[in-house]
VOBA-1610 file (N, C-alpha, C; in pm, whole numbers, padded with zeros to 5 digits, always signed):
BEGIN
Gly+10384+14481+14843Gly+10328+14504+14713Gly+10358+14390+14618Lys+10302+14397+14501Lys+10318+14293+14398Lys+10388+14351+14276Ile+10487+14278+14225Ile+10551+14316+14099Ile+10456+14276+13986Asn+10422+14372+13900Asn+10331+14345+13789Asn+10403+14333+13655Val+10499+14423+13631Val+10566+14430+13501Val+10716+14450+13523Ile+10795+14379+13443Ile+10940+14395+13442Ile+10980+14439+13302Gln+11062+14543+13293Gln+11116+14587+13164Gln+11268+14579+13173Ile+11328+14511+13077Ile+11473+14499+13073Ile+11521+14544+12936Asp+11621+14629+12933Asp+11690+14667+12810Asp+11837+14634+12830His+11891+14550+12745His+12031+14512+12752His+12092+14551+12616Leu+12137+14676+12609Leu+12180+14734+12483Leu+12328+14767+12490Thr+12404+14708+12402Thr+12548+14729+12403Thr+12596+14755+12261Ser+12722+14784+12248Ser+12782+14802+12117Ser+12907+14716+12109Met+12896+14606+12037Met+13011+14517+12023Met+13132+14589+11961Pro+13112+14673+11858Pro+13229+14745+11804Pro+13295+14834+11910Ala+13216+14896+11997Ala+13275+14982+12101Ala+13347+14898+12206Trp+13289+14783+12245Trp+13351+14697+12347Trp+13484+14641+12297Phe+13486+14593+12171Phe+13603+14521+12123Phe+13697+14604+12038Gly+13657+14725+12000Gly+13745+14814+11926Gly+13801+14749+11800Asp+13932+14758+11784Asp+13997+14705+11663Asp+13987+14554+11649Thr+13960+14484+11759Thr+13951+14338+11751Thr+13811+14289+11718Phe+13716+14383+11700Phe+13579+14344+11668Phe+13571+14273+11534Ser+13493+14165+11531Ser+13471+14090+11407Ser+13340+14012+11421Val+13265+14005+11313Val+13144+13922+11316Val+13180+13774+11303Asp+13310+13744+11296Asp+13354+13604+11292Asp+13366+13542+11431Gln+13350+13622+11537Gln+13362+13566+11672Gln+13236+13486+11707Tyr+13245+13405+11812Tyr+13139+13311+11847Tyr+13004+13377+11873Arg+13003+13501+11919Arg+12875+13567+11950Arg+12786+13582+11826Phe+12845+13576+11709Phe+12771+13597+11584Phe+12753+13467+11505Ala+12778+13353+11568Ala+12770+13225+11496Ala+12669+13131+11563Arg+12570+13090+11489Arg+12469+12997+11541Arg+12533+12867+11587Ala+12633+12818+11517Ala+12699+12692+11553Ala+12760+12696+11692Tyr+12793+12813+11742Tyr+12855+12827+11874Tyr+12759+12883+11978Gly+12629+12881+11948Gly+12530+12930+12044Gly+12528+13081+12056Gly+12565+13150+11949Gly+12569+13295+11952Gly+12432+13359+11938Gly+12433+13492+11938Gly+12311+13569+11926Gly+12286+13647+12053Ala+12214+13755+12040Ala+12189+13843+12154Ala+12111+13773+12264Ile+12013+13691+12227Ile+11935+13621+12330Ile+12023+13522+12405Met+12101+13444+12334Met+12186+13343+12400Met+12305+13405+12472Asp+12359+13513+12419Asp+12479+13573+12478Asp+12446+13664+12596Met+12339+13741+12586Met+12307+13838+12691Met+12175+13807+12761Gly+12074+13767+12685Gly+11940+13748+12741Gly+11932+13643+12849Val+12010+13535+12836Val+12005+13430+12937Val+12043+13484+13075His+12135+13579+13079His+12177+13637+13207His+12066+13724+13266Asp+11995+13795+13179Asp+11883+13877+13225Asp+11772+13790+13282Phe+11740+13681+13212Phe+11638+13589+13263Phe+11681+13527+13396Asp+11806+13488+13404Asp+11858+13430+13528Asp+11846+13529+13643Gly+11876+13655+13615Gly+11870+13759+13718Gly+11729+13781+13772Val+11629+13791+13684Val+11492+13814+13732Val+11437+13689+13801Arg+11476+13572+13754Arg+11433+13449+13822Arg+11489+13446+13964Phe+11615+13484+13978Phe+11679+13486+14110Phe+11614+13592+14200Met+11595+13712+14146Met+11542+13821+14228Met+11398+13797+14273Leu+11315+13743+14185Leu+11174+13723+14219Leu+11143+13583+14270Gln+11240+13492+14259Gln+11219+13353+14300Gln+11095+13293+14232Arg+11085+13321+14100Arg+10976+13269+14018Arg+11033+13219+13887Glu+10962+13126+13827Glu+11004+13073+13698Glu+10933+13145+13585Ile+10996+13145+13471Ile+10935+13198+13348Ile+10852+13085+13288Val+10726+13115+13255Val+10636+13010+13208Val+10600+13023+13060Glu+10622+13141+13001Glu+10587+13159+12860Glu+10677+13266+12799Val+10721+13241+12674Val+10814+13333+12606Val+10774+13347+12460Phe+10778+13471+12410Phe+10763+13501+12267Phe+10880+13590+12229Ala+10944+13563+12116Ala+11061+13641+12077Ala+11058+13672+11928Leu+11114+13788+11896Leu+11131+13830+11757Leu+11268+13893+11746Gly+11348+13847+11653Gly+11482+13903+11637Gly+11545+13856+11509Gly+11662+13906+11482Gly+11732+13865+11361Gly+11859+13945+11343Pro+11927+13922+11231Pro+12048+13997+11200Pro+12011+14136+11147Ile+11991+14230+11237Ile+11945+14364+11203Ile+12061+14454+11159Ser+12174+14445+11228Ser+12285+14537+11203Ser+12407+14475+11137Phe+12429+14346+11162Phe+12552+14282+11115Phe+12521+14165+11023Pro+12610+14136+10928Pro+12591+14020+10841Pro+12629+13892+10915Cys+12530+13830+10979Cys+12557+13709+11057Cys+12434+13618+11051Asp+12444+13500+11111Asp+12331+13406+11105Asp+12258+13393+11239Val+12271+13495+11325Val+12202+13495+11454Val+12132+13629+11475Asp+12058+13637+11584Asp+11993+13762+11620Asp+12094+13856+11685Asp+12125+13968+11618Asp+12209+14069+11683Asp+12122+14170+11756Ser+11993+14162+11734Ser+11894+14243+11806Ser+11769+14157+11823Ala+11699+14176+11936Ala+11578+14097+11960Ala+11489+14168+12062Val+11362+14134+12055Val+11263+14177+12155Val+11195+14051+12205Val+11186+14038+12336Val+11129+13918+12398Val+11017+13961+12493Leu+10904+13895+12482Leu+10794+13911+12578Leu+10790+13784+12661Phe+10773+13797+12792Phe+10768+13678+12875Phe+10669+13695+12989Gln+10625+13581+13042Gln+10538+13580+13159Gln+10599+13488+13263Met+10596+13534+13387Met+10648+13456+13498Met+10531+13403+13580Gln+10561+13308+13668Gln+10460+13260+13762Gln+10403+13380+13838Gly+10277+13373+13872Gly+10215+13481+13946Gly+10171+13596+13858Ser+10159+13570+13728Ser+10110+13670+13632Ser+10197+13795+13622Val+10327+13780+13639Val+10420+13891+13618Val+10456+13892+13469Leu+10436+14007+13404Leu+10467+14021+13261Leu+10599+14093+13244Gly+10672+14060+13136Gly+10799+14125+13115Gly+10833+14145+12969Thr+10921+14242+12946Thr+10978+14266+12814Thr+11129+14270+12828Leu+11197+14224+12724Leu+11342+14225+12720Leu+11385+14273+12582Gly+11457+14384+12576Gly+11511+14434+12451Gly+11661+14411+12450Leu+11712+14357+12340Leu+11855+14322+12330Leu+11913+14377+12200Ser+12038+14425+12207Ser+12103+14470+12084Ser+12255+14464+12100Phe+12320+14418+11995Phe+12467+14420+11987Phe+12518+14550+11926Asp+12430+14638+11880Asp+12474+14756+11806Asp+12401+14882+11851Thr+12416+14917+11979Thr+12354+15037+12033Thr+12457+15114+12115Pro+12542+15194+12049Pro+12642+15272+12123Pro+12574+15362+12227Gly+12627+15359+12347Gly+12572+15442+12454Gly+12444+15388+12514Gly+12405+15267+12478Gly+12277+15213+12523Gly+12269+15183+12671Gly+12361+15106+12723Gly+12357+15067+12863Gly+12253+14960+12890Ser+12238+14928+13016Ser+12142+14827+13058Ser+12049+14885+13163Phe+11921+14856+13148Phe+11819+14902+13242Phe+11737+14783+13288Val+11697+14783+13412Val+11597+14690+13461Val+11497+14774+13539Arg+11369+14759+13505Arg+11264+14834+13574Arg+11163+14734+13631Phe+11139+14743+13759Phe+11037+14662+13825Phe+10922+14756+13860His+10807+14734+13798His+10688+14815+13824His+10594+14732+13911Gly+10560+14787+14026Gly+10475+14713+14118Gly+10357+14794+14167Ser+10280+14732+14252Ser+10158+14795+14303Ser+10188+14911+14397Gln+10312+14921+14447Gln+10345+15028+14541Gln+10455+15122+14491Gly+10506+15098+14371Gly+10610+15186+14320Gly+10690+15121+14209Thr+10800+15185+14171Thr+10886+15140+14063Thr+11031+15145+14108Leu+11106+15044+14070Leu+11250+15038+14096Leu+11320+15032+13962Val+11416+15123+13939Val+11491+15127+13813Val+11639+15113+13846Val+11705+15019+13779Val+11850+15003+13794Val+11909+15024+13655Lys+12009+15111+13643Lys+12074+15137+13515Lys+12224+15120+13528Gln+12280+15044+13435Gln+12425+15035+13423Gln+12463+15119+13303Lys+12558+15209+13322Lys+12602+15293+13212Lys+12674+15209+13107Ala+12661+15247+12982Ala+12724+15174+12873Ala+12875+15174+12890Gln+12935+15058+12869Gln+13080+15039+12877Gln+13139+15094+13008Ala+13064+15084+13116Ala+13114+15131+13246Ala+13065+15035+13353Asn+13136+15033+13463Asn+13097+14948+13574Asn+13035+15032+13684Ser+12954+15126+13645Ser+12884+15210+13740Ser+12745+15236+13686Gly+12665+15303+13763Gly+12530+15332+13719Gly+12454+15399+13830Tyr+12323+15378+13831Tyr+12242+15437+13936Tyr+12120+15351+13963Leu+12062+15378+14078Leu+11940+15313+14120Leu+11838+15423+14143Gln+11721+15411+14081Gln+11613+15506+14103Gln+11495+15432+14165Val+11430+15499+14259Val+11314+15440+14325Val+11200+15540+14319Trp+11083+15495+14272Trp+10961+15577+14271Trp+10873+15522+14383Leu+10856+15601+14485Leu+10778+15558+14599Leu+10706+15679+14657Asp+10581+15665+14686Asp+10500+15774+14742Asp+10504+15899+14655Gly+10503+15881+14523Gly+10496+15994+14431Gly+10624+16072+14412Val+10737+16017+14457Val+10864+16089+14448Val+10972+15995+14394Trp+11054+16046+14299Trp+11171+15972+14250Trp+11290+16003+14341Lys+11360+15901+14382Lys+11486+15917+14455Lys+11593+15845+14374Glu+11711+15905+14365Glu+11817+15846+14285Glu+11941+15824+14371Tyr+12006+15709+14350Tyr+12126+15673+14424Tyr+12232+15632+14323Glu+12351+15688+14333Glu+12463+15654+14245Glu+12521+15519+14286Ile+12555+15437+14190Ile+12623+15310+14215Ile+12770+15332+14186Glu+12853+15307+14284Glu+12996+15331+14270Glu+13059+15237+14167Pro+13155+15288+14090Pro+13225+15201+13994Pro+13296+15087+14067Gln+13297+14972+14003Gln+13369+14858+14059Gln+13415+14767+13947Asn+13512+14687+13978Asn+13560+14588+13884Asn+13459+14473+13887Pro+13391+14443+13774Pro+13287+14341+13777Pro+13340+14202+13809Tyr+13463+14172+13772Tyr+13519+14041+13801Tyr+13544+14026+13950Glu+13598+14131+14014Glu+13618+14126+14159Glu+13485+14116+14232Ala+13384+14187+14183Ala+13253+14186+14248Ala+13191+14047+14245Glu+13220+13967+14143Glu+13166+13832+14136Glu+13258+13728+14199Ile+13387+13743+14178Ile+13483+13643+14225Ile+13501+13647+14376Asn+13516+13766+14435Asn+13543+13774+14579Asn+13436+13704+14664Pro+13306+13731+14644Pro+13207+13659+14725Pro+13209+13509+14699Met+13233+13468+14572Met+13238+13327+14541Met+13352+13258+14616Val+13469+13320+14615Val+13585+13263+14684Val+13559+13258+14834Ser+13506+13366+14891Ser+13476+13369+15035Ser+13378+13259+15073Asn+13270+13246+14995Asn+13170+13143+15025Asn+13226+13003+15009Thr+13312+12983+14910Thr+13374+12853+14890Thr+13460+12817+15010Phe+13541+12912+15057Phe+13626+12885+15173Phe+13542+12860+15298Met+13429+12929+15311Met+13343+12908+15428Met+13285+12766+15427Leu+13263+12711+15308Leu+13211+12575+15299Leu+13321+12471+15321Ile+13442+12500+15274Ile+13551+12403+15279Ile+13624+12404+15413Leu+13657+12522+15465Leu+13741+12530+15583Leu+13686+12459+15706Pro+13557+12467+15737Pro+13510+12395+15855Pro+13529+12244+15845Arg+13538+12193+15724Arg+13553+12048+15704Arg+13701+12007+15705Cys+13791+12103+15698Cys+13933+12074+15693Cys+13990+12076+15835Ser+14092+12001+15855Ser+14157+11997+15984Ser+14308+11998+15965Thr+14376+12070+16051Thr+14522+12072+16044Thr+14582+11963+16131Glu+14496+11893+16207Glu+14544+11785+16293Glu+14569+11660+16210Gln+14674+11586+16246Gln+14709+11465+16175Gln+14644+11344+16240
//
């Protein structure tokens, strides 16, 4: 099948994540440090869909601004994009959505795939719409740092070790 539309919502709550240490003085809220919802979160979403579909983004339109916090960057934004192969997408971003979580929906000619990460949690679920039926699968909680670091370390050692020798 063909992927036609991608919908991404990356909604978090900075006050909930950082608790008492939350401040709009941190780099995420400063243009001089590359802050803003698009630069802080959206780049990862774009990277993910580019990796998953092996296609480049060819056109982008964005609207955002300081909606919730007194800052000089976008703390909320909506982005429309088009990828190679006429795949259309939307990306919603917010620094101030308690309980929001993250969703990615791939709508295609043969069904829909939905991935949701629960807000402030390292778990979620995967839903698949295929043949007129929704199926749901729970994603087990995991430490996100271990999930990224362990494969990286393993792959690095696989590249280095064959080139190393213990012989003098």
